[in-house]
VMD Tcl script that draws the C-alpha trace (Angstrom):
set ca {
  {69.21 205.34 119.72}
  {71.02 202.91 117.45}
  {69.14 200.50 115.22}
  {69.19 196.72 114.97}
  {68.37 194.90 111.73}
  {66.81 191.47 112.24}
  {66.60 188.70 109.66}
  {64.31 185.74 110.33}
  {64.80 182.47 108.48}
  {62.17 180.17 107.05}
  {61.87 178.02 110.17}
  {61.34 181.19 112.22}
  {58.31 182.16 110.12}
  {56.90 178.78 109.14}
  {53.42 179.26 110.66}
  {51.27 181.62 112.74}
  {52.78 180.41 116.00}
  {56.26 181.34 114.78}
  {54.97 184.79 113.74}
  {53.92 185.33 117.34}
  {57.43 184.39 118.55}
  {58.96 186.87 116.11}
  {56.71 189.68 117.34}
  {57.64 188.91 120.96}
  {61.34 189.10 120.04}
  {60.90 192.45 118.30}
  {58.93 193.82 121.25}
  {61.81 192.91 123.60}
  {64.05 195.63 122.13}
  {62.71 198.83 120.51}
  {65.94 199.20 118.55}
  {64.85 196.28 116.31}
  {63.57 198.56 113.58}
  {63.99 196.71 110.27}
  {62.94 193.11 109.67}
  {63.99 190.88 106.76}
  {61.86 187.72 106.40}
  {62.50 184.54 104.44}
  {59.72 182.47 102.91}
  {58.02 180.01 105.27}
  {60.10 176.90 105.89}
  {59.23 173.43 107.14}
  {56.78 173.13 110.05}
  {57.53 169.47 110.70}
  {59.44 166.51 109.26}
  {58.52 165.77 105.64}
  {56.90 169.20 105.28}
  {57.87 171.24 102.21}
  {59.47 174.65 102.11}
  {57.45 177.29 100.30}
  {60.39 178.14 98.03}
  {60.65 174.50 96.90}
  {56.94 174.51 96.11}
  {57.31 177.73 94.11}
  {60.18 176.34 92.05}
  {58.01 173.29 91.34}
  {55.10 175.58 90.46}
  {57.19 177.24 87.77}
  {58.50 173.92 86.42}
  {54.99 172.48 86.15}
  {53.70 175.59 84.38}
  {56.65 175.58 81.96}
  {56.02 171.92 81.13}
  {52.33 172.54 80.52}
  {51.17 170.54 83.52}
  {48.74 171.48 86.30}
  {50.86 173.88 88.34}
  {48.18 174.13 91.04}
  {49.50 170.80 92.34}
  {52.32 172.86 93.83}
  {50.79 176.34 93.99}
  {47.66 175.16 95.79}
  {49.61 174.23 98.97}
  {51.37 177.61 98.76}
  {48.01 179.38 98.76}
  {46.74 177.25 101.64}
  {49.79 178.05 103.78}
  {49.61 181.83 103.37}
  {45.84 181.99 103.67}
  {46.04 179.87 106.82}
  {48.59 182.19 108.46}
  {46.54 185.27 107.55}
  {43.34 183.71 108.86}
  {44.85 182.50 112.16}
  {46.44 185.88 112.89}
  {43.36 187.86 111.81}
  {45.27 189.92 109.24}
  {43.69 192.50 106.98}
  {45.99 192.31 103.95}
  {44.21 190.80 100.93}
  {46.46 187.81 100.33}
  {43.91 186.17 98.02}
  {44.23 189.09 95.62}
  {48.03 188.92 95.75}
  {47.97 185.19 95.04}
  {45.71 185.84 92.05}
  {48.18 188.48 90.82}
  {50.98 185.91 90.99}
  {48.98 183.42 88.92}
  {48.28 186.04 86.27}
  {51.94 187.11 86.16}
  {53.10 183.51 85.86}
  {50.69 182.79 83.01}
  {51.79 186.04 81.33}
  {55.36 184.75 81.15}
  {57.12 185.92 84.30}
  {60.29 183.91 84.91}
  {61.49 181.39 87.46}
  {63.14 184.04 89.66}
  {59.85 185.92 89.92}
  {57.97 182.79 90.93}
  {60.60 181.70 93.47}
  {60.72 185.15 95.08}
  {57.01 185.31 95.87}
  {57.45 183.35 99.10}
  {59.47 186.17 100.65}
  {57.19 188.80 99.09}
  {54.00 187.29 100.54}
  {55.56 186.55 103.90}
  {56.77 190.15 104.05}
  {53.25 191.44 103.41}
  {51.83 189.23 106.16}
  {54.52 190.18 108.65}
  {54.24 193.92 107.95}
  {50.47 193.74 108.51}
  {50.90 191.73 111.73}
  {53.55 194.06 113.16}
  {52.09 197.32 111.92}
  {55.36 198.11 110.10}
  {55.80 199.66 106.65}
  {56.34 197.25 103.74}
  {59.26 197.98 101.41}
  {59.49 195.93 98.22}
  {63.13 195.15 97.24}
  {62.09 195.46 93.61}
  {62.49 199.21 94.14}
  {65.99 199.27 95.61}
  {67.95 195.99 95.33}
  {69.63 196.20 91.93}
  {71.39 193.71 89.68}
  {73.49 194.92 86.75}
  {73.26 193.88 83.06}
  {75.68 191.02 83.74}
  {73.48 189.70 86.56}
  {75.91 190.76 89.29}
  {74.56 192.48 92.40}
  {75.06 196.27 92.23}
  {76.03 196.91 95.85}
  {76.77 200.65 95.71}
  {73.66 201.70 93.81}
  {71.58 199.54 96.13}
  {73.21 200.96 99.25}
  {72.76 204.58 98.19}
  {69.10 204.09 97.22}
  {68.23 202.03 100.30}
  {69.96 204.39 102.74}
  {67.85 207.28 101.47}
  {64.68 205.18 101.59}
  {65.21 203.89 105.13}
  {65.62 207.45 106.40}
  {61.92 207.91 105.58}
  {60.74 204.80 107.46}
  {61.18 204.34 111.19}
  {60.15 200.68 111.07}
  {59.83 198.45 108.04}
  {59.64 194.89 106.75}
  {61.89 194.21 103.75}
  {61.56 190.77 102.10}
  {64.79 188.92 101.45}
  {66.17 186.97 98.49}
  {65.28 189.16 95.50}
  {65.68 192.46 93.68}
  {65.38 193.72 90.12}
  {67.60 193.24 87.08}
  {68.66 195.79 84.50}
  {65.84 194.52 82.27}
  {63.23 195.33 84.93}
  {62.54 191.68 85.74}
  {62.80 190.12 89.19}
  {66.19 188.59 89.98}
  {67.10 186.45 92.98}
  {70.24 185.75 94.92}
  {71.25 182.09 95.27}
  {69.34 179.92 97.74}
  {69.69 181.29 101.26}
  {69.94 184.78 99.80}
  {67.72 186.36 102.45}
  {70.88 186.40 104.59}
  {72.43 188.61 101.93}
  {69.45 190.98 101.96}
  {69.64 191.22 105.74}
  {73.29 192.25 105.59}
  {72.54 194.75 102.80}
  {69.83 196.37 104.94}
  {72.12 196.46 108.00}
  {74.80 198.26 106.04}
  {72.35 200.76 104.49}
  {70.76 201.46 107.89}
  {74.12 202.06 109.61}
  {72.93 199.48 112.12}
  {74.67 198.91 115.42}
  {73.97 195.19 115.12}
  {72.71 192.67 112.57}
  {70.75 189.80 114.13}
  {70.24 186.64 112.12}
  {67.49 184.57 113.74}
  {67.26 180.91 112.83}
  {66.58 177.54 114.50}
  {70.02 177.03 116.07}
  {71.76 178.83 118.94}
  {74.69 179.98 116.82}
  {77.76 178.30 115.38}
  {78.96 175.08 116.95}
  {82.62 174.28 117.51}
  {82.27 171.17 115.34}
  {79.72 169.44 113.13}
  {77.10 167.97 115.50}
  {76.79 164.93 113.21}
  {80.42 164.16 114.05}
  {80.60 165.58 117.60}
  {77.03 165.29 118.95}
  {77.57 167.49 122.02}
  {79.69 170.18 120.36}
  {79.69 173.45 122.29}
  {78.43 176.75 120.92}
  {80.96 179.35 119.82}
  {80.15 182.47 121.84}
  {82.46 184.92 120.06}
  {84.15 184.70 116.68}
  {85.82 187.16 114.32}
  {84.89 187.55 110.66}
  {88.32 186.18 109.70}
  {87.74 183.03 111.72}
  {84.25 182.71 110.27}
  {85.68 182.90 106.76}
  {88.09 180.05 107.51}
  {85.36 177.85 109.01}
  {82.78 178.66 106.32}
  {85.24 177.83 103.55}
  {85.78 174.42 105.11}
  {82.09 173.62 105.27}
  {80.61 175.26 108.40}
  {77.29 176.59 107.06}
  {74.99 178.70 109.18}
  {75.19 181.93 107.19}
  {75.04 182.39 103.41}
  {78.69 183.05 102.54}
  {77.99 186.27 100.59}
  {76.05 187.71 103.52}
  {79.21 188.28 105.53}
  {80.76 190.85 103.19}
  {78.39 193.88 103.53}
  {78.37 193.87 107.34}
  {82.07 193.00 107.63}
  {82.90 195.89 105.32}
  {80.76 198.25 107.39}
  {82.21 197.03 110.70}
  {78.79 195.85 111.93}
  {78.76 192.83 114.29}
  {76.45 189.92 113.51}
  {74.60 187.92 116.15}
  {73.29 184.45 115.29}
  {70.25 183.76 117.49}
  {67.59 181.05 117.95}
  {63.97 182.15 117.46}
  {62.78 179.28 119.63}
  {65.21 180.10 122.45}
  {65.33 183.92 122.35}
  {67.11 184.31 125.70}
  {70.14 182.36 124.46}
  {72.89 184.80 123.51}
  {73.95 182.83 120.42}
  {77.17 183.56 118.52}
  {78.51 187.10 118.13}
  {80.63 187.70 115.03}
  {82.80 190.80 115.36}
  {85.25 192.71 113.21}
  {88.20 192.46 115.58}
  {88.18 192.52 119.36}
  {85.63 190.25 121.04}
  {83.52 190.67 124.16}
  {85.27 188.09 126.26}
  {88.29 185.82 126.19}
  {87.88 182.45 124.49}
  {88.04 179.70 127.15}
  {89.62 177.37 124.59}
  {92.74 177.72 122.47}
  {90.74 177.00 119.34}
  {87.52 178.58 118.09}
  {86.19 175.76 115.93}
  {86.85 172.78 113.69}
  {85.44 172.29 110.20}
  {86.26 170.13 107.24}
  {85.25 168.73 103.88}
  {85.67 165.49 102.00}
  {86.34 164.87 98.33}
  {89.83 166.20 97.63}
  {92.69 164.93 95.48}
  {96.37 165.84 95.80}
  {98.65 166.06 92.78}
  {102.23 165.59 93.97}
  {104.89 166.77 91.50}
  {108.49 165.81 92.39}
  {111.66 166.99 90.67}
  {115.21 167.25 91.95}
  {116.44 170.84 92.30}
  {112.94 172.17 91.70}
  {113.65 175.12 93.96}
  {116.35 176.44 91.59}
  {114.25 176.07 88.42}
  {112.70 179.45 87.59}
  {108.99 179.36 86.79}
  {108.41 175.76 87.85}
  {105.46 176.57 90.13}
  {103.96 178.90 87.56}
  {104.00 176.16 84.92}
  {102.26 173.68 87.23}
  {99.53 176.22 87.93}
  {99.35 177.09 84.23}
  {98.39 173.49 83.52}
  {95.75 173.63 86.28}
  {94.34 176.86 84.83}
  {94.30 175.54 81.26}
  {92.13 172.64 82.45}
  {89.64 175.05 83.98}
  {90.43 174.13 87.59}
  {90.90 176.19 90.75}
  {93.32 174.91 93.34}
  {92.45 174.70 97.02}
  {95.90 174.55 98.66}
  {99.57 174.43 97.67}
  {101.69 172.60 100.26}
  {105.30 172.42 99.04}
  {108.76 171.07 99.86}
  {112.22 171.68 98.39}
  {111.78 169.12 95.61}
  {108.01 168.60 95.84}
  {105.03 170.73 94.90}
  {101.52 169.57 95.76}
  {98.28 170.94 94.35}
  {95.06 170.15 96.21}
  {91.98 170.01 93.98}
  {88.33 169.04 94.23}
  {88.10 165.43 93.09}
  {84.75 166.03 91.39}
  {86.21 168.88 89.33}
  {89.42 167.00 88.58}
  {87.82 163.78 87.34}
  {86.66 164.94 83.87}
  {90.10 166.40 83.01}
  {92.39 164.09 84.99}
  {94.31 162.60 82.05}
  {94.53 165.92 80.24}
  {95.96 167.61 83.35}
  {98.54 164.90 83.93}
  {99.77 165.14 80.34}
  {99.94 168.93 80.48}
  {101.91 169.02 83.74}
  {104.32 166.38 82.39}
  {104.80 168.37 79.20}
  {105.36 171.72 80.92}
  {107.54 170.62 83.86}
  {109.13 167.23 82.97}
  {109.00 166.04 86.61}
  {110.79 163.01 87.99}
  {107.47 161.65 89.27}
  {103.83 162.75 89.30}
  {101.39 161.05 91.65}
  {97.72 161.68 92.37}
  {96.28 160.75 95.77}
  {92.49 160.59 95.99}
  {90.00 160.08 98.83}
  {91.29 162.84 101.06}
  {89.44 165.02 103.53}
  {90.76 168.35 104.80}
  {90.18 169.53 108.36}
  {90.72 173.12 109.48}
  {91.39 173.84 113.14}
  {90.73 177.56 113.53}
  {91.37 179.98 116.37}
  {92.69 183.47 116.97}
  {94.14 182.17 120.26}
  {96.49 179.71 118.57}
  {99.09 182.37 117.79}
  {99.53 183.14 121.51}
  {99.71 179.52 122.66}
  {102.99 177.71 121.94}
  {102.64 174.02 121.30}
  {99.20 174.13 119.66}
  {100.39 172.22 116.59}
  {102.16 169.66 118.79}
  {98.95 169.05 120.73}
  {96.97 168.66 117.52}
  {99.32 166.12 115.94}
  {99.74 164.21 119.19}
  {95.95 163.88 119.39}
  {95.81 162.57 115.83}
  {98.62 160.12 116.57}
  {96.79 158.77 119.62}
  {93.73 158.23 117.41}
  {95.91 156.35 114.88}
  {95.17 158.90 112.17}
  {97.76 159.20 109.41}
  {98.28 162.82 108.33}
  {98.74 163.07 104.57}
  {99.05 166.85 104.26}
  {99.85 169.81 106.52}
  {99.26 173.45 105.65}
  {99.53 176.44 107.98}
  {99.53 180.09 106.98}
  {101.87 182.63 108.53}
  {98.95 184.26 110.36}
  {98.60 181.06 112.43}
  {94.84 181.54 112.38}
  {94.32 177.96 111.21}
  {96.08 174.65 110.79}
  {94.90 172.43 107.95}
  {95.53 168.71 107.79}
  {94.68 166.25 105.06}
  {93.61 162.76 106.09}
  {92.12 159.69 104.42}
  {88.34 159.96 104.11}
  {87.98 156.95 106.39}
  {89.90 158.81 109.11}
  {87.98 162.07 108.74}
  {85.45 161.72 111.56}
  {87.87 160.09 114.04}
  {90.31 162.95 113.35}
  {87.70 165.66 114.02}
  {86.67 163.97 117.26}
  {90.29 163.57 118.37}
  {91.04 167.27 117.81}
  {87.85 168.29 119.60}
  {88.64 166.10 122.63}
  {92.16 167.49 122.86}
  {91.19 171.16 122.89}
  {87.65 171.17 124.28}
  {87.15 167.92 126.15}
  {84.45 165.27 125.99}
}
mol new
graphics top color blue
foreach p $ca { graphics top sphere $p radius 0.5 }
foreach p [lrange $ca 0 end-1] q [lrange $ca 1 end] { graphics top cylinder $p $q radius 0.2 }
display resetview
C-alpha cells in the first residue's frame, strides 16, 4: 500500500477543535502515514500566531526585557490544547526546558522553531504516532544552505523504521549543531522533504483554502478553484505572486515526480487542487489555468539604430545591470530597442548610477525609464493548442480601455505576460478573467 504524507498548516492546528479535525482526516485514509505540523496559527481575527509570539519572546529576552509577556501566551496555548484533549505528554516540562535553553543563550532560530516542536509532540501523543525530531535528520551545511541529499538519505532510512510518525516542520540542525530554520512558511518545505524521502504516492498540503484560485480573490471575488495544474504552470503563477505554497517546497516533490494536493482542513471532502508532474486527471474546461500578477516594476528602454548588427550590445546592457547589483525580470526587445524590466524598489537606490553606466557602455540614441508598471501573467497549458488566445486576451484588454505597455511570450506558449499601468492592473485582471472564464 502506498503512503501519503500530510502537512497541516497553522490554521489547521490552531486549537483542540482543529486537532480533532486533523485526526478525522487521517482516519479517513490509512495511507496517511506521516504528518508534518506547523505551529498553531490564528484562532480568530486579531489573534496572534505562535511563531510571531516566539520571535517576540526572543527579542524581549535579547533586549533584557520581560520575555514572559510573549512566552506566557505561548505556554497558555499549548497547555490549553493538552488539557482539552486529555494528553499525557508533559508539556510543562518541555516549556521549562525551552526557558532554560533560551536563558543559556540559544539563538533566535531555536526559539522560533519551538512552536512546531511542541505542536508535533502534542499531535503525536493525540494520534498515537511516533515523534521524530528534525534536529536528527534535516541538515544545513556550513554555509547555511539546506543539505538535501544528506537529509534525504538519513530520513529515508529512518522512516523505514516507523510505520506512522509526526515530523515537525520548519527546522533542522546546522553544521555547528545549533537549530536552524527555513524561511517563514518553511513547514511546506519539510513536508515536501518527507514526501520525497518516504517515496510517497501523494503529498497533501492541508490549509484553510480549497486550493489555488484562478485569480486573486481580492481582485476577482468569485474566482474559481483550479482543479488540476502542472508544476510548470505553478512555477509561472507563483513567480507572479500566487502564494499558497512556499516556493521552495515545490522542488523536492517535483524532482521526485510526486503529485501535490492542496486541501482545506475545514472542508475535507473538497478535492482541492492537484499539482502534477505532467499529464493531469481531466481536461481543463478553460483555455487558461490561472492569472497572477505583481505591481512595482520599472522598464528601462534603450534605443539605438542598427542595434541588431552591433555585436555585444545586449551583453553590455546586462553588464551594467549586473554591476549595479540588480537582477532583471524580463527582456522584451525589438530590432532597435532593448527593454529591461526591473523591480522599482531595487532600482531606486542605484537609478542614476545605472543610467550613467548603460550610457557609457552602449552610447544609445535614447534611454528612457518607465515606472509604475504592473505585470500580469496569463498561464495555461491549453493555450498552445488554442489558436487566437493572444487575440482574445488583447481584445479583452482593449474593451476595458487598458493600455498595454509591454508584451512578453515565451516560445513554450505556457504564459503571456503583459505590462500595464498600476492604475489599470485590477481592471486588466478582471477583463482577462471575464474573457476566458466568465463572470
